[in-house]
C-alpha positions in Angstrom: -35.2 77.4 -45.3 -32.3 78.9 -43.3 -34.3 78.7 -40.1 -35.0 75.0 -40.8 -31.2 74.3 -41.2 -30.5 76.2 -38.0 -33.0 74.2 -36.1 -31.5 71.0 -37.4 -28.0 72.2 -36.3 -29.4 72.9 -32.8 -31.2 69.6 -32.4 -28.1 67.4 -31.8 -26.9 70.0 -29.3 -30.1 69.8 -27.4 -29.9 66.0 -27.3 -26.4 66.2 -26.0 -27.3 68.8 -23.3 -30.2 66.6 -22.2 -28.0 63.5 -22.0 -25.4 65.5 -19.9 -28.2 66.6 -17.6 -29.4 63.1 -17.1 -25.9 61.8 -16.4 -25.3 64.6 -13.9 -28.6 63.8 -12.1 -27.7 60.1 -11.9 -24.3 61.0 -10.6 -25.8 63.2 -7.9 -28.3 60.5 -6.9 -25.5 57.9 -6.8 -23.6 60.1 -4.4 -26.5 60.4 -1.9 -28.1 57.0 -2.2 -26.8 53.4 -2.0 -28.3 50.0 -2.8 -28.5 49.2 0.9 -32.0 49.9 2.2 -30.7 49.8 5.7 -28.6 52.9 5.0 -31.2 54.7 2.8 -34.0 54.2 5.4 -32.1 54.1 8.6 -33.9 53.5 11.9 -33.0 56.3 14.3 -32.3 55.2 17.9 -32.3 57.7 20.8 -32.0 57.5 24.5 -34.7 58.9 26.8 -35.5 59.0 30.6 -38.8 57.5 31.6 -40.2 58.9 34.8 -43.1 58.3 37.2 -44.0 60.7 40.0 -45.6 59.2 43.2 -47.1 61.5 45.9 -46.0 60.9 49.5 -47.0 59.6 51.9 -48.3 56.5 50.3 -51.4 55.1 52.1 -51.1 52.0 54.3 -52.7 49.9 51.6 -50.2 51.0 49.0 -50.9 52.3 45.6 -54.5 51.9 44.3 -56.5 52.7 41.2 -54.8 54.7 38.5 -51.6 55.1 40.4 -51.2 51.3 40.8 -52.0 50.8 37.1 -49.4 53.4 36.1 -46.8 51.8 38.5 -47.4 48.3 37.0 -47.0 49.6 33.5 -43.8 51.5 34.5 -42.3 48.4 36.0 -43.1 46.2 33.0 -41.5 48.7 30.7 -38.3 48.8 32.8 -38.1 45.0 33.0 -38.6 44.6 29.2 -36.4 47.5 27.9 -34.8 49.5 30.8 -31.1 50.1 31.0 -29.0 50.8 34.0 -30.7 51.1 37.4 -34.2 52.2 38.3 -33.8 55.3 40.5 -36.0 56.3 43.4 -35.4 60.0 44.1 -36.6 62.2 46.9 -35.9 65.9 47.2 -36.3 67.0 50.8 -35.6 63.7 52.5 -38.6 64.2 54.8 -40.0 61.2 56.7 -43.0 61.0 54.4 -40.7 60.8 51.3 -38.3 58.4 52.9 -41.2 56.1 53.9 -42.7 56.3 50.4 -39.3 55.6 48.9 -38.9 52.4 51.0 -42.4 51.4 50.1 -41.7 51.8 46.4 -38.5 49.8 46.8 -40.3 46.9 48.4 -43.1 47.1 45.8 -40.4 47.0 43.0 -38.9 43.9 44.6 -42.3 42.2 44.8 -42.8 43.1 41.1 -39.7 41.3 40.0 -37.1 44.0 39.9 -33.7 42.8 41.3 -32.3 44.6 44.4 -29.1 45.6 42.6 -31.1 47.3 39.9 -32.7 49.7 42.4 -30.9 53.0 43.4 -32.2 55.1 46.3 -31.0 58.7 45.7 -31.9 62.3 46.5 -32.8 65.2 44.2 -36.3 64.3 43.1 -39.4 66.5 42.4 -40.0 67.7 46.0 -43.4 68.8 47.2 -43.9 65.6 49.2 -43.3 63.4 46.1 -40.8 60.9 44.9 -39.7 60.2 41.3 -39.0 56.8 39.8 -36.9 56.9 36.7 -34.8 54.8 34.3 -33.1 55.1 31.0 -34.5 53.5 27.9 -34.0 53.6 24.1 -36.6 54.6 21.5 -36.7 53.8 17.8 -37.9 56.3 15.2 -38.9 54.4 12.1 -38.8 55.9 8.6 -42.0 57.3 7.2 -41.8 55.6 3.7 -43.2 58.5 1.8 -40.4 59.0 -0.8 -42.1 58.0 -4.1 -40.3 60.7 -6.1 -38.3 58.2 -8.2 -39.8 56.4 -11.2 -40.6 52.8 -10.5 -39.9 51.8 -14.1 -36.7 53.0 -15.8 -33.8 54.9 -14.3 -30.4 55.8 -15.7 -28.5 55.0 -12.5 -29.9 51.4 -12.4 -30.4 51.8 -8.6 -33.2 50.5 -6.5 -36.4 52.5 -6.1 -36.2 55.4 -3.6 -38.8 53.6 -1.4 -37.2 50.1 -1.7 -36.9 48.3 1.6 -38.5 51.2 3.6 -41.4 49.1 4.8 -39.1 46.4 6.1 -37.2 49.0 8.2 -40.5 50.6 9.4 -41.9 47.3 10.6 -38.7 46.4 12.3 -38.5 49.8 14.1 -42.1 49.4 15.3 -41.8 45.8 16.5 -38.3 45.7 18.1 -38.6 45.0 21.8 -35.4 46.8 22.8 -34.3 49.4 20.3 -30.8 49.4 21.7 -30.3 46.0 20.0 -30.3 47.9 16.7 -27.1 49.6 17.7 -25.3 46.7 19.5 -26.2 43.2 20.6 -26.6 42.3 24.2 -23.7 40.5 25.8 -24.1 36.7 26.1 -25.5 35.5 29.4 -23.5 33.2 31.6 -23.7 29.5 31.2 -26.3 27.5 33.1 -24.2 25.8 35.9 -26.8 23.1 36.6 -27.1 22.2 32.9 -23.3 22.0 32.6 -23.1 19.8 35.6 -25.8 17.4 34.2 -24.1 17.2 30.8 -20.7 16.5 32.4 -22.3 13.8 34.6 -23.9 12.1 31.6 -20.6 12.1 29.8 -18.9 10.4 32.7 -21.6 7.8 32.9 -21.2 7.1 29.2 -17.4 6.8 29.6 -17.9 4.1 32.2 -20.1 2.0 30.0 -23.4 3.7 30.3 -23.1 4.8 26.6 -22.9 1.2 25.4 -26.0 0.3 27.4 -28.0 3.1 25.9 -26.7 2.1 22.4 -28.0 -1.4 22.9 -31.3 -0.3 24.1 -31.7 2.2 21.3 -31.0 -0.3 18.5 -33.3 -1.7 15.8 -35.0 -4.0 18.3 -33.6 -7.3 16.8 
């Protein structure tokens, strides 16, 4: 009988201890997680240098086969997501390397790279080779494997531990230029030809052209 009474006395204490533990757990979770899935499942963006080594001298016919395919892929990636200039580096400055560097510069221009985006420099790989390189940004999407939290009831009333992760993962894998996730590109300059045309149409309308257009565009009565 005494043991039963002692157990009854301990039962409320156990309930209180359990409640305190749950509250403490919820408080710890609140301190580390937010209701913003963009923070809980952040896309990591890092900078890397993309390189392509080309043996010198390049044949009279230019790059062929696998070298040409790698070059075309390299240029497309630079145009789509490269930052800064595309560097053409040669180590020894030999005639073969200089000739190959000039060939690569011409090939880049023919492939759509602007002249002011190309930088001829020294300090490449050497061994009768030149190195093409540029800087790019890479996105590391979250893995979305955190299913530790219950999907039903929780004391903190927060979103599920995996909530919004798939959105972030898809965005990280689809974004064309990961740097856009850090800061937006500056606005491009206005189209001068378009502005001149708009101003010309405005002047015509001010001289009566607008009234003529209005009459033509009526109900037809």
